[in-house]
All heavy atoms as an XYZ file, in Angstrom:
726
protein
N     144.300    175.718     56.774
C     144.294    174.362     57.268
C     142.935    174.054     57.890
O     142.365    174.862     58.602
C     145.419    174.176     58.274
C     145.469    172.815     58.901
S     147.080    172.538     59.595
C     147.333    170.907     59.044
N     142.420    172.889     57.629
C     141.110    172.478     58.123
C     141.262    171.805     59.471
O     142.100    170.924     59.648
C     140.443    171.508     57.122
C     139.133    171.001     57.673
C     140.243    172.188     55.790
N     140.443    172.215     60.435
C     140.442    171.583     61.749
C     139.478    170.408     61.711
O     138.261    170.595     61.627
C     140.011    172.586     62.816
C     139.871    171.960     64.196
O     140.483    170.904     64.432
O     139.148    172.536     65.033
N     140.014    169.185     61.745
C     139.165    167.998     61.687
C     138.702    167.550     63.062
O     137.937    166.599     63.169
C     139.913    166.857     60.990
C     140.213    167.091     59.516
C     140.962    165.909     58.936
C     138.950    167.348     58.735
N     139.124    168.220     64.114
C     138.705    167.841     65.458
C     137.198    167.814     65.602
O     136.625    166.911     66.181
N     136.522    168.812     65.058
C     135.065    168.860     65.137
C     134.409    167.728     64.383
O     133.409    167.163     64.827
N     134.969    167.359     63.233
C     134.427    166.249     62.450
C     134.552    164.950     63.235
O     133.600    164.175     63.349
C     135.151    166.128     61.081
C     134.733    164.859     60.366
C     134.873    167.348     60.237
N     135.714    164.719     63.801
C     135.929    163.490     64.572
C     135.000    163.431     65.785
O     134.488    162.371     66.123
C     137.385    163.364     65.002
C     138.317    163.161     63.844
N     138.267    162.047     63.031
C     139.307    163.931     63.360
C     139.182    162.147     62.094
N     139.828    163.283     62.251
N     134.782    164.574     66.423
C     133.870    164.611     67.571
C     132.452    164.255     67.153
O     131.760    163.502     67.834
C     133.873    165.998     68.224
C     135.178    166.314     68.929
O     135.955    165.378     69.210
O     135.424    167.514     69.179
N     132.009    164.805     66.009
C     130.645    164.512     65.542
C     130.506    163.056     65.117
O     129.501    162.413     65.404
C     130.259    165.456     64.407
C     130.004    166.878     64.898
C     129.345    167.741     63.851
N     130.045    167.781     62.588
C     130.989    168.659     62.268
N     131.360    169.577     63.132
N     131.571    168.634     61.098
N     131.514    162.523     64.432
C     131.452    161.116     64.020
C     131.453    160.179     65.216
O     130.861    159.105     65.173
C     132.617    160.778     63.088
C     132.508    161.338     61.682
C     133.788    161.051     60.904
C     131.305    160.784     60.957
N     132.095    160.581     66.295
C     132.145    159.746     67.496
C     130.769    159.597     68.144
O     130.544    158.669     68.927
C     133.140    160.323     68.503
N     129.838    160.452     67.796
C     128.481    160.371     68.355
C     127.630    159.309     67.650
O     126.562    158.950     68.125
C     127.801    161.720     68.272
C     128.466    162.745     69.159
C     127.737    164.075     69.122
N     128.504    165.044     69.877
C     128.859    166.224     69.424
N     128.477    166.621     68.225
N     129.557    167.046     70.167
N     128.075    158.840     66.494
C     127.339    157.796     65.776
C     127.381    156.508     66.572
O     128.282    156.284     67.365
C     127.963    157.546     64.400
C     127.881    158.761     63.508
O     127.034    159.609     63.689
N     128.789    158.841     62.565
N     126.411    155.663     66.350
C     126.451    154.350     66.993
C     126.437    153.273     65.910
O     125.923    153.483     64.812
C     125.259    154.166     67.942
O     124.051    154.106     67.227
N     127.034    152.154     66.230
C     127.150    151.047     65.305
C     126.556    149.814     65.953
O     126.910    149.461     67.075
C     128.619    150.782     64.962
C     129.300    151.960     64.322
C     129.919    152.919     65.084
C     129.298    152.107     62.949
C     130.539    154.014     64.505
C     129.916    153.199     62.357
C     130.532    154.144     63.138
N     125.651    149.172     65.258
C     125.095    147.909     65.731
C     125.734    146.821     64.893
O     125.489    146.716     63.688
C     123.562    147.890     65.585
O     123.025    149.036     66.260
C     122.990    146.621     66.161
N     126.575    146.052     65.526
C     127.376    145.048     64.843
C     126.574    143.787     64.561
O     125.938    143.240     65.455
C     128.596    144.699     65.701
C     129.573    143.706     65.137
C     130.167    144.198     63.827
C     130.673    143.439     66.147
N     126.594    143.357     63.329
C     125.982    142.089     62.928
C     127.094    141.040     62.961
O     127.909    140.954     62.052
C     125.397    142.201     61.523
C     124.667    140.955     61.077
O     124.765    139.920     61.770
O     124.005    141.007     60.028
N     127.156    140.292     64.041
C     128.248    139.328     64.210
C     128.099    138.104     63.318
O     129.031    137.331     63.169
C     128.365    138.932     65.673
C     128.796    140.111     66.529
C     129.054    139.744     67.963
O     129.392    138.583     68.234
O     128.925    140.636     68.816
N     126.941    137.924     62.707
C     126.718    136.773     61.834
C     127.133    137.039     60.390
O     127.444    136.114     59.648
C     125.247    136.373     61.841
C     124.787    135.781     63.152
C     123.321    135.380     63.079
O     122.836    135.048     61.980
O     122.674    135.408     64.127
N     127.104    138.309     59.983
C     127.256    138.587     58.560
C     127.902    139.947     58.335
O     127.333    140.971     58.696
C     125.874    138.558     57.910
S     125.880    138.947     56.167
N     129.087    139.946     57.723
C     129.713    141.203     57.325
C     129.057    141.680     56.035
O     128.735    140.879     55.172
C     131.209    140.993     57.081
O     131.773    142.133     56.466
N     128.877    142.967     55.909
C     128.305    143.501     54.673
C     129.386    143.810     53.644
O     129.080    144.253     52.541
C     127.439    144.726     54.954
C     128.185    145.924     55.438
N     128.687    146.017     56.710
C     128.513    147.070     54.816
C     129.290    147.165     56.854
N     129.200    147.840     55.714
N     130.642    143.568     54.006
C     131.758    143.783     53.084
C     132.580    142.507     53.012
O     133.013    141.982     54.036
C     132.679    144.918     53.569
C     131.903    146.209     53.779
C     133.827    145.121     52.587
C     132.692    147.281     54.514
N     132.774    142.012     51.809
C     133.638    140.848     51.605
C     134.712    141.238     50.594
O     134.407    141.746     49.516
C     132.834    139.674     51.068
C     133.667    138.450     50.836
C     132.869    137.321     50.205
O     131.640    137.442     50.049
O     133.507    136.319     49.844
N     135.948    141.032     50.987
C     137.069    141.315     50.095
C     137.475    140.021     49.415
O     137.682    139.002     50.070
C     138.277    141.884     50.864
C     139.465    142.083     49.934
C     137.910    143.184     51.548
N     137.579    140.049     48.117
C     138.077    138.913     47.351
C     139.587    139.100     47.257
O     140.085    139.859     46.413
C     137.391    138.843     45.986
C     135.897    138.784     46.127
N     135.237    137.649     46.527
C     134.954    139.743     45.974
C     133.939    137.894     46.593
N     133.742    139.162     46.266
N     140.289    138.442     48.182
C     141.713    138.695     48.401
C     142.560    138.510     47.143
O     143.436    139.335     46.868
C     142.237    137.802     49.534
C     141.585    138.060     50.869
C     141.929    139.409     51.495
O     142.860    140.098     51.090
N     141.153    139.807     52.491
N     142.302    137.469     46.391
C     143.108    137.227     45.186
C     142.958    138.370     44.183
O     143.935    138.832     43.596
C     142.740    135.892     44.531
C     143.130    134.688     45.357
C     144.627    134.613     45.616
O     145.415    134.890     44.686
O     145.004    134.301     46.760
N     141.744    138.832     44.022
C     141.494    139.941     43.086
C     142.106    141.239     43.618
O     142.659    142.033     42.850
C     139.991    140.107     42.847
C     139.641    141.003     41.710
C     140.079    140.479     40.345
O     140.379    139.281     40.187
O     140.124    141.298     39.420
N     142.021    141.445     44.928
C     142.615    142.646     45.528
C     144.130    142.647     45.329
O     144.723    143.681     45.007
C     142.271    142.724     47.006
N     144.757    141.482     45.492
C     146.204    141.397     45.268
C     146.538    141.619     43.792
O     147.479    142.342     43.461
C     146.727    140.025     45.704
C     146.908    139.882     47.186
C     147.603    138.551     47.506
N     147.711    138.359     48.921
C     146.859    137.663     49.663
N     145.827    137.075     49.095
N     147.033    137.544     50.960
N     145.762    140.998     42.921
C     146.024    141.081     41.482
C     145.931    142.525     40.981
O     146.741    142.962     40.170
C     145.036    140.193     40.715
C     145.355    140.066     39.224
C     144.292    139.283     38.477
N     143.044    140.009     38.331
C     142.837    141.051     37.518
N     143.815    141.502     36.781
N     141.663    141.633     37.445
N     144.950    143.256     41.484
C     144.719    144.621     41.007
C     145.460    145.685     41.820
O     145.483    146.847     41.422
C     143.219    144.961     41.039
O     142.764    144.879     42.393
C     142.422    144.032     40.143
N     145.992    145.291     42.974
C     146.637    146.270     43.851
C     145.649    147.182     44.538
O     145.988    148.290     44.951
N     144.414    146.727     44.691
C     143.357    147.566     45.250
C     143.522    147.843     46.738
O     142.956    148.794     47.249
C     141.995    146.909     45.016
N     144.307    147.027     47.425
C     144.445    147.193     48.866
C     144.896    148.579     49.265
O     144.274    149.236     50.104
N     145.979    149.048     48.672
C     146.509    150.375     49.014
C     145.489    151.467     48.701
O     145.342    152.425     49.467
C     147.813    150.622     48.267
N     144.767    151.322     47.610
C     143.737    152.294     47.238
C     142.634    152.344     48.285
O     142.233    153.417     48.730
C     143.158    151.952     45.869
C     141.967    152.790     45.411
C     142.380    154.238     45.209
C     141.377    152.207     44.144
N     142.136    151.185     48.694
C     141.042    151.146     49.667
C     141.480    151.676     51.023
O     140.723    152.378     51.693
C     140.489    149.724     49.781
C     139.756    149.241     48.532
C     139.455    147.758     48.636
C     138.497    150.037     48.295
N     142.700    151.350     51.431
C     143.221    151.880     52.696
C     143.266    153.402     52.642
O     142.881    154.087     53.586
C     144.628    151.300     52.996
C     145.303    152.046     54.135
C     144.536    149.814     53.303
N     143.706    153.945     51.539
C     143.868    155.389     51.381
C     142.534    156.125     51.238
O     142.361    157.225     51.762
C     144.750    155.671     50.167
C     145.151    157.114     50.011
C     146.155    157.332     48.887
N     145.608    157.007     47.575
C     146.003    155.977     46.816
N     146.954    155.172     47.226
N     145.453    155.764     45.636
N     141.566    155.535     50.561
C     140.357    156.261     50.178
C     139.225    156.202     51.218
O     138.391    157.097     51.272
C     139.856    155.768     48.793
C     138.958    156.810     48.131
C     139.108    154.457     48.905
C     139.697    157.950     47.557
N     139.194    155.186     52.063
C     138.071    155.013     52.995
C     138.088    156.085     54.086
O     139.047    156.177     54.856
C     138.123    153.629     53.635
S     136.784    153.375     54.825
N     137.033    156.901     54.186
C     137.014    157.964     55.188
C     136.911    157.444     56.622
O     137.264    158.155     57.558
C     135.782    158.793     54.820
C     134.920    157.880     54.038
C     135.839    156.914     53.343
N     136.463    156.219     56.810
C     136.317    155.656     58.152
C     137.491    154.749     58.527
O     137.493    154.163     59.603
C     135.015    154.861     58.242
N     138.463    154.623     57.648
C     139.641    153.772     57.891
C     139.237    152.334     58.210
O     139.761    151.712     59.122
C     140.517    154.353     59.002
C     140.917    155.768     58.747
N     141.817    156.118     57.768
C     140.496    156.934     59.315
C     141.957    157.432     57.760
N     141.157    157.952     58.671
N     138.294    151.825     57.442
C     137.802    150.459     57.621
C     138.820    149.424     57.148
O     138.917    148.352     57.710
C     136.450    150.283     56.873
C     136.036    148.835     56.780
C     135.377    151.113     57.552
N     139.595    149.770     56.137
C     140.518    148.815     55.519
C     141.936    149.014     56.033
O     142.381    150.144     56.251
C     140.511    148.981     53.996
C     139.153    148.756     53.394
C     138.303    149.825     53.143
C     138.716    147.478     53.099
C     137.039    149.622     52.605
C     137.462    147.263     52.562
C     136.630    148.335     52.327
O     135.388    148.129     51.805
N     142.647    147.901     56.201
C     144.069    147.944     56.534
C     144.749    146.757     55.869
O     144.135    145.713     55.679
C     144.289    147.925     58.041
O     143.765    146.743     58.605
N     146.008    146.961     55.510
C     146.748    145.864     54.886
C     147.532    145.119     55.944
O     148.199    145.722     56.784
C     147.665    146.377     53.782
C     146.877    146.627     52.520
C     147.721    146.561     51.280
O     148.445    147.491     51.014
N     147.603    145.484     50.534
N     147.427    143.807     55.895
C     148.143    142.928     56.812
C     149.560    142.715     56.293
O     149.817    142.910     55.101
C     147.401    141.588     56.915
C     145.989    141.701     57.460
C     145.971    142.142     58.917
O     146.813    141.666     59.698
O     145.116    142.973     59.253
N     150.478    142.294     57.163
C     151.850    142.040     56.718
C     151.953    141.029     55.570
O     152.859    141.124     54.743
C     152.543    141.509     57.974
C     151.766    142.086     59.107
C     150.347    142.152     58.611
N     151.010    140.089     55.495
C     151.044    139.096     54.416
C     150.457    139.615     53.102
O     150.359    138.887     52.125
C     150.339    137.807     54.836
C     148.834    137.957     55.002
O     148.291    139.073     54.841
O     148.176    136.945     55.299
N     150.035    140.892     53.097
C     149.484    141.489     51.883
C     147.975    141.394     51.776
O     147.384    141.995     50.884
N     147.328    140.649     52.665
C     145.869    140.561     52.614
C     145.254    141.856     53.146
O     145.910    142.656     53.811
C     145.366    139.358     53.412
O     145.667    139.508     54.780
N     144.006    142.040     52.853
C     143.286    143.241     53.240
C     142.327    142.902     54.376
O     141.459    142.048     54.219
C     142.521    143.782     52.031
C     142.027    145.205     52.068
C     143.174    146.187     52.267
C     141.289    145.528     50.790
N     142.504    143.549     55.527
C     141.615    143.346     56.669
C     140.494    144.382     56.602
O     140.688    145.497     56.116
C     142.383    143.479     57.970
N     139.319    144.002     57.123
C     138.151    144.877     57.088
C     137.556    144.977     58.486
O     137.138    143.971     59.058
C     137.075    144.334     56.126
C     135.886    145.274     56.077
C     137.637    144.113     54.745
N     137.510    146.180     59.027
C     136.849    146.437     60.307
C     135.448    146.952     59.987
O     135.143    148.130     60.147
C     137.638    147.444     61.122
N     134.591    146.049     59.519
C     133.305    146.472     58.959
C     132.393    147.143     59.964
O     131.488    147.881     59.591
C     132.606    145.315     58.253
C     132.129    144.198     59.136
C     130.858    144.189     59.647
C     132.964    143.124     59.447
C     130.398    143.164     60.443
C     132.519    142.094     60.235
C     131.246    142.118     60.740
O     130.811    141.103     61.533
N     132.631    146.955     61.254
C     131.782    147.600     62.256
C     131.949    149.114     62.252
O     131.072    149.836     62.708
C     132.098    147.050     63.643
N     133.047    149.617     61.705
C     133.285    151.061     61.665
C     132.789    151.700     60.373
O     132.892    152.908     60.207
C     134.778    151.333     61.825
N     132.232    150.926     59.477
C     131.830    151.415     58.155
C     130.723    152.464     58.259
O     129.729    152.281     58.961
C     131.350    150.235     57.309
S     130.868    150.696     55.634
N     130.911    153.564     57.540
C     129.911    154.631     57.482
C     128.884    154.401     56.375
O     127.982    155.215     56.196
C     130.591    155.987     57.270
C     131.534    156.427     58.384
C     132.259    157.709     57.981
C     130.769    156.610     59.679
N     129.045    153.327     55.615
C     128.125    152.962     54.537
C     128.006    154.053     53.482
O     126.959    154.255     52.885
C     126.757    152.592     55.113
C     126.818    151.441     56.098
C     125.545    151.268     56.904
O     124.472    151.677     56.440
O     125.630    150.718     58.016
N     129.113    154.731     53.227
C     129.096    155.826     52.257
C     129.216    155.330     50.822
O     128.847    156.031     49.888
C     130.218    156.812     52.560
S     131.882    156.167     52.321
N     129.780    154.127     50.635
C     129.908    153.558     49.307
C     131.160    153.976     48.549
O     131.316    153.620     47.387
N     132.050    154.715     49.190
C     133.270    155.146     48.508
C     134.056    153.949     48.001
O     134.535    153.948     46.862
C     134.140    156.008     49.445
O     133.382    157.145     49.859
C     135.415    156.457     48.762
N     134.196    152.931     48.822
C     134.967    151.749     48.409
C     134.322    151.075     47.198
O     135.017    150.629     46.285
C     135.138    150.775     49.565
S     133.605    150.126     50.268
N     133.022    151.021     47.181
C     132.317    150.434     46.027
C     132.594    151.207     44.756
O     132.699    150.637     43.671
C     130.803    150.434     46.261
C     130.332    149.400     47.220
C     128.838    149.495     47.423
N     128.099    149.349     46.171
C     126.792    149.438     46.078
N     126.070    149.693     47.138
N     126.179    149.279     44.919
N     132.674    152.515     44.888
C     132.855    153.362     43.717
C     134.259    153.260     43.122
O     134.415    153.391     41.916
C     132.555    154.818     44.073
N     135.263    153.020     43.961
C     136.639    153.056     43.465
C     137.301    151.692     43.315
O     138.302    151.572     42.607
C     137.538    153.956     44.346
C     137.003    155.376     44.395
C     137.711    153.383     45.727
N     136.763    150.667     43.950
C     137.395    149.342     43.882
C     137.268    148.771     42.471
O     136.212    148.866     41.845
C     136.752    148.388     44.882
N     138.337    148.167     41.977
C     138.242    147.505     40.673
C     137.157    146.419     40.709
O     136.932    145.794     41.744
C     139.626    146.883     40.490
C     140.532    147.695     41.363
C     139.690    148.091     42.535
N     136.477    146.202     39.595
C     135.428    145.182     39.549
C     135.946    143.831     40.041
O     137.060    143.424     39.718
C     135.055    145.120     38.071
C     135.424    146.467     37.534
C     136.647    146.884     38.307
N     135.135    143.180     40.865
C     135.478    141.862     41.377
C     136.273    141.864     42.660
O     136.535    140.812     43.232
N     136.651    143.051     43.152
C     137.450    143.143     44.369
C     136.592    143.011     45.625
O     136.998    142.385     46.593
C     138.213    144.485     44.421
O     139.010    144.600     43.249
C     139.098    144.575     45.643
N     135.415    143.608     45.605
C     134.540    143.619     46.781
C     133.166    143.065     46.457
O     132.659    143.248     45.351
C     134.325    145.052     47.293
C     135.511    145.850     47.777
C     135.059    147.265     48.151
C     136.165    145.183     48.963
N     132.575    142.445     47.446
C     131.137    142.215     47.454
C     130.636    143.073     48.601
O     131.082    142.924     49.746
C     130.796    140.734     47.696
O     131.348    139.961     46.630
C     129.295    140.519     47.770
N     129.779    144.021     48.309
C     129.335    145.011     49.288
C     127.829    145.152     49.184
O     127.273    145.263     48.101
C     129.987    146.353     48.977
C     129.896    147.411     50.027
C     130.884    147.766     50.898
C     128.802    148.293     50.302
N     130.463    148.801     51.693
C     129.179    149.147     51.345
C     127.524    148.424     49.767
C     128.344    150.121     51.864
C     126.684    149.398     50.286
C     127.096    150.232     51.316
N     127.173    145.157     50.321
C     125.733    145.427     50.381
C     125.458    146.134     51.696
O     126.287    146.104     52.611
C     124.920    144.134     50.257
C     125.270    143.105     51.295
N     124.734    143.100     52.553
C     126.140    142.077     51.254
C     125.248    142.091     53.248
N     126.110    141.464     52.488
N     124.335    146.778     51.796
C     123.992    147.417     53.062
C     123.767    146.339     54.115
O     123.315    145.234     53.804
C     122.739    148.284     52.918
C     123.027    149.571     52.193
C     122.640    149.735     50.869
C     123.705    150.595     52.826
C     122.932    150.905     50.195
C     123.992    151.773     52.150
C     123.606    151.919     50.851
O     123.896    153.072     50.178
N     124.070    146.649     55.386
C     123.833    145.670     56.452
C     122.354    145.299     56.538
O     121.481    146.064     56.127
C     124.279    146.409     57.714
C     125.217    147.466     57.235
C     124.705    147.861     55.887
N     122.113    144.128     57.104
C     120.730    143.695     57.324
C     120.009    144.719     58.194
O     120.625    145.461     58.946
C     120.713    142.341     58.052
C     121.292    141.229     57.248
C     121.166    139.884     57.910
N     121.730    139.859     59.260
C     121.410    138.955     60.174
N     120.535    138.013     59.897
N     121.967    138.969     61.357
N     118.688    144.736     58.082
C     117.866    145.671     58.848
C     118.186    145.649     60.329
O     118.315    144.594     60.928
N     118.337    146.824     60.908
C     118.631    146.944     62.329
C     120.113    146.953     62.653
O     120.498    147.174     63.800
N     120.959    146.702     61.663
C     122.407    146.682     61.885
C     123.055    147.808     61.105
O     122.480    148.378     60.197
C     123.005    145.344     61.440
C     122.529    144.183     62.265
C     121.524    143.353     61.795
C     123.081    143.922     63.511
C     121.070    142.277     62.553
C     122.636    142.857     64.271
C     121.637    142.049     63.791
O     121.193    140.989     64.533
N     124.302    148.106     61.466
C     125.065    149.121     60.753
C     125.139    150.413     61.534
O     124.974    150.436     62.761
N     125.388    151.489     60.823
C     125.606    152.792     61.450
C     124.274    153.522     61.673
O     123.359    153.425     60.852
C     126.565    153.672     60.604
C     125.973    154.021     59.273
C     126.992    154.909     61.359
N     124.187    154.223     62.798
C     123.085    155.129     63.074
C     123.715    156.504     63.306
O     124.500    156.665     64.237
C     122.301    154.705     64.331
O     121.808    153.379     64.132
C     121.151    155.647     64.605
N     123.416    157.433     62.427
C     124.011    158.760     62.517
C     123.286    159.581     63.574
O     122.067    159.662     63.577
C     123.964    159.469     61.158
C     124.826    158.798     60.128
C     124.270    157.968     59.170
C     126.190    158.977     60.141
C     125.064    157.350     58.239
C     126.995    158.356     59.201
C     126.431    157.537     58.247
N     124.053    160.180     64.449
C     123.496    160.995     65.534
C     123.493    162.482     65.205
O     122.755    163.235     65.790
C     124.302    160.782     66.824
C     124.309    159.362     67.298
C     122.971    159.019     67.847
N     123.042    157.659     68.390
C     122.017    156.895     68.577
N     120.821    157.311     68.257
N     122.145    155.700     69.056
N     124.389    162.901     64.316
C     124.490    164.315     64.007
C     124.966    164.488     62.576
O     125.899    163.826     62.146
C     125.489    164.980     64.942
C     125.568    166.463     64.753
C     126.473    167.121     65.781
O     126.605    166.617     66.880
O     127.032    168.166     65.437
N     124.313    165.366     61.844
C     124.606    165.803     60.528
C     125.482    165.035     59.697
O     125.839    164.951     58.688
């Protein structure tokens, strides 16, 4: 069994500079519903950025994004618009 306590401790050292004007992740809700991508994104994101709302829409806590690109790689085409945050915003890794 893998002890993830150390991983969580190291990730907690990262800092996030929130860009309150512009999210770097946009979910196209109709396409996400049509393709069923919501459950996939909730399951696959290592930072738990995505969550499904009771109405079936997909919520995004983009300030927690590790910018790893996993969601971009697995989301069906047309589900997400994703780009790196503007300069000076996003995640700053403190340790490995």
